[in-house]
C-alpha positions, -999 to 999 in steps of 0.1 A, spaced: -1 1 0 14 33 -11 22 62 18 34 96 23 48 117 52 23 143 71 39 171 86 15 176 116 27 210 129 15 223 92 -16 208 97 -24 221 132 -7 256 119 -33 258 92 -62 249 118 -52 278 131 -66 271 171 -103 258 148 -119 227 154 -115 199 125 -145 181 136 -165 214 141 -154 225 105 -163 186 90 -201 192 102 -204 227 92 -198 220 57 -164 234 49 -147 222 19 -116 227 34 -122 200 59 -137 170 40 -138 130 51 -148 108 45 -183 98 66 -198 63 78 -223 72 98 -240 100 113 -272 109 134 -285 137 156 -258 132 180 -230 113 163 -202 112 131 -184 87 123 -157 91 94 -122 82 78 -97 95 92 -77 117 70 -46 109 80 -48 69 86 -18 51 97 -34 14 95 -68 10 66 -102 16 83 -91 37 105 -122 55 118 -128 85 143 -160 89 165 -177 123 174 -202 136 195 -218 161 170 -219 185 200 -187 201 207 -175 189 241 -140 185 256 -141 169 284 -142 125 271 -165 115 301 -170 151 321 -191 166 293 -218 139 290 -244 125 312 -242 89 315 -270 83 289 -250 103 263 -216 90 271 -230 53 266 -248 63 235 -211 69 220 -196 41 231 -229 21 220 -222 41 182 -180 30 189 -189 -5 193 -211 -6 166 -192 8 140 -160 -10 154 -177 -43 145 -187 -29 112 -146 -23 108 -141 -60 122 -159 -70 90 -146 -53 67 -110 -52 71 -91 -79 88 -86 -72 120 -58 -90 145 -72 -63 172 -92 -30 175 -78 -5 191 -98 23 206 -90 51 222 -99 88 232 -71 113 219 -71 150 218 -52 174 241 -66 215 252 -35 221 228 -50 205 200 -84 182 186 -99 191 218 -135 182 202 -140 142 220 -138 116 199 -125 83 196 -99 63 173 -113 28 163 -78 18 144 -79 -16 132 -46 -32 138 -39 -59 107 -30 -90 114 9 -103 115 25 -65 124 57 -74 144 50 -70 179 70 -39 180 55 -23 156 19 -30 174 5 -8 203 13 31 201 36 20 177 16 16 153 -5 50 156 23 74 166 40 83 135 37 110 106 40 80 72 2 75 65 -17 58 41 -20 75 12 -56 66 -5 -71 79 -38 -107 94 -35 -122 58 -53 -105 39 -25 -114 63 6 -148 62 -10 -151 20 -17 -134 16 21 -162 41 32 -191 28 9 -181 -11 27 -182 3 60 -213 17 56 -227 -10 45 -220 -28 79 -234 -6 102 -267 -7 78 -262 -46 84 -256 -45 119 -285 -22 126 -313 -44 109 -290 -78 126 -281 -70 163 -253 -84 176 -262 -112 197 -253 -108 235 -244 -145 250 -225 -155 279 -199 -176 259 -165 -167 260 -148 -154 227 -116 -177 232 -106 -210 245 -98 -214 282 -56 -229 282 
C-alpha cells in the first residue's frame, strides 16, 4: 500500500486553533472526510491521515471537550454503543488482529472529544503494534476512489448491524487454556 509523510505541525498551523470536527460538521470544503455514519447525536468518518487501513474517528456532533465529564451517563453510553457498532463494522470489512479504541486529544489541539478506532492488521510484528502503530507521521496514501469504496463498505456493514443485531450471550469468545 502506498504511504505518504504528513507534517502534523503544518496541519496544526493550518487549523489555527480551529476544530476540524466542527469544520467538517459545518460543511467546510477545506475539511473533507469520508463519513461512514451520522445521526442527530454523532458522526463517524475515516481518518484523513490513517496510519492503518480502516481507521475511523467517532465524535459527538456537539463540541464537547471532556471525554467523560461533559456527558451524562446516557449520552456517554449512547456514544459508546456507536463506537461498538462502528468497531464491529470495521472488523467485518477489514482484516483485524486487534481493534484499538482510544480517545486522544488535547486542550492544545483536537479539543473536540473523539474516539479513534484503528484496526491492526494481522501479522504486524509486536514492536510495531500498540502505540507504535499509531504514533507515526507516515500515513496511508489512499485515493479518493479507494476511500469512497472503503467508506461504502463500512457504511453497509453499519447498516447491516442495525438490521441484524449482534447476539449477546455469556459464552467466551476464546478457548480457556
